[in-house]
N, C-alpha and C positions, 0 to 999 in steps of 0.2 A: 504494500499500499503506499509506503514510503517512496517507493521508487517512481510510483505513478505520480505523486506530487512532485517529486523532483523533475520528473519528464515535463510535466504542466508548468511548472516555474521556468525551466528551462526555455521551453517554447515560448513562454509569453515575453521572457526577457529578450529573446533573439528577434521577436516580430512585435515590436511595440504598436500599441493601439492608440488611435486618438478618440476612444470613447472613454468619457470620464464617468466611472462607475462608483468612486470611492465616496463621493458627497462632500459636501462644503466643509463639515467639521474636521475631516481627514485632510483634505487639501490646504487647509490654512495652516497646518503644521508640517507641511512636507518641504523639505530643503530644495527639492526639484521644481518647485511650483514656477519659478520665473522661465524656465526653458521647457516645462511640460506641454506637449503638442496638444493634449487633451484640454488642459487648462486654456491654451491659445485659442483653441476652437470655441470654448465655452465663452471666453470674452468678447469673441468676434460676434458670436449669437447673441449675447447681452447688448453689444452695440446696435445689432440688426433690431432687437426686440424694442429698443428705445426710439429707434429711428421711424417706426411705422406709426401711422396716424390711427387714432380709434375715434369710435363713434359714441358720442354721449348718449345715444338711445340703445345701447347694449343693455342686456340684462344685468341684474345685479350679480349673478354668478359669474358672468363672463368678466364683468369689471373686476370683481374679486380675484378671479384667476389672473387677469392682466397685471394687477397690483401685485400680486405673489410673483408672477414672473419677473417684474421689474425690481422687486426687493431682492430676489435671488441675483439678478444681474448686477445689481448695484455691490451685493456683498462679494460677487466674484471678482468684480473689477476692483474693488478695495482690497481684498486679499492680495491680488496680483501686484496692485500698485505698493502695498505694504511690503511685499515680498522683494520687489525690485529696489526699493528704497534702502531696505535693510542690506541687500546685496552691494549695492552701490556704496553705501556707508562703510561697510566691511572693507571693500576694494580700496577705497579711498584712505581710510584709516592704515591699510596695509602699504600706501605708498603708490598706489595706482593713480593715473591721470584719467579721468572720465570726462570726456568733452560734455561742456555745458552744464557740469554739476561740481560742487564743492560743499565744504562743511563750514559752519559758522557757529560760534559760540553763541549760546543763549544765556541771557542774563536775568537775574531777579530784579525786583525794584531798588531803586537807589535806597540805602539806609545809613544812619549814622554808625561811624566806625564804632566798634567796641570799645567800652571804658570811658566814653565822653558822656559826662553828666549833663543833664538838661540845663543846670545853671551855668556851666561852662559855655555850652552852646549860646544862651543868653548874653553871656559877657562877650563872647568872640563876634557875634552876628549882630549885637546891639538892639535886638527885638525879644521880647518875652518867648522863650522857647518851652516853657513848663506848662504842662497840664499834669493830669495823673501820670505822664510820662513825657517824654520829648515830643515836639511836634514832628511831622515827617519833613524830610528834605524838600519835597515838593510844596508842602504848606510854607516853609521857611522862604522858598523861591517866590512864590505868590506874595509873601509879605514884603519883598524886596531886597533880600539877602543876595549879595553878588554872586554870580555862578562860580567864580574862582573860589571863593570862600566854601561854597557848598561842596565843590569837587575835592578841596582839599580835606574836608572833614567826613567824606562819605566814600563808600565802596559799592560795587555792584557784583556780588558773588556770581560766578558761572554756574548756571543750573543744568547744563548739558550742552549737546550740540544738536543741529538740525541740518539735514540736507537740504540744499536750496540750489534752484536752477539760476545759473549766471554764467556768463561767458567770461573767458580769461580776461578780456579787456575791462569788463564790469568789475571783475573781482580786484584787478590790478588798481583800478581807479578808487575802489573803496579802500584799500589798504594804504594808498598813497593819500588818502583823504582829498581826491579831487572829483568828488560826486557823491551823490547819495547822502 
């Protein structure tokens, strides 16, 4: 019986199919999703599904079915996009150059540096920065504290990285502060 299973597995692996039989839950975790011919076919079918017009006089059952199809199509395309973004991010972190894509750091909101008391902020900025705690840097800016003072007393912690679409020219301009 095991020999039969082995033969079936070997036959399947040597003749890949473009029939998607595993379902959304399985495919979402599959490492081969970006290059899977069945997933590619499902994506194109999803695009075809969204490009067809529908009649608002359709029965409720047909409308329900159409919405289900579109939701599945949306989930399929999102899974593929997420898988491709993860693969590209991994490749870029490994040193690859992927045309039109790069990684940008993501930052949290500006906050006062640790160890600076609200009273010290009031003394340096010339405005009352005390409440039950220190006012936010954004509030200090609205109250007229110069940007240079705020920059010297705040930081923006990195919260992660995000894949962004940008040409090499756009990224160079951003790095050299000549745009954006």
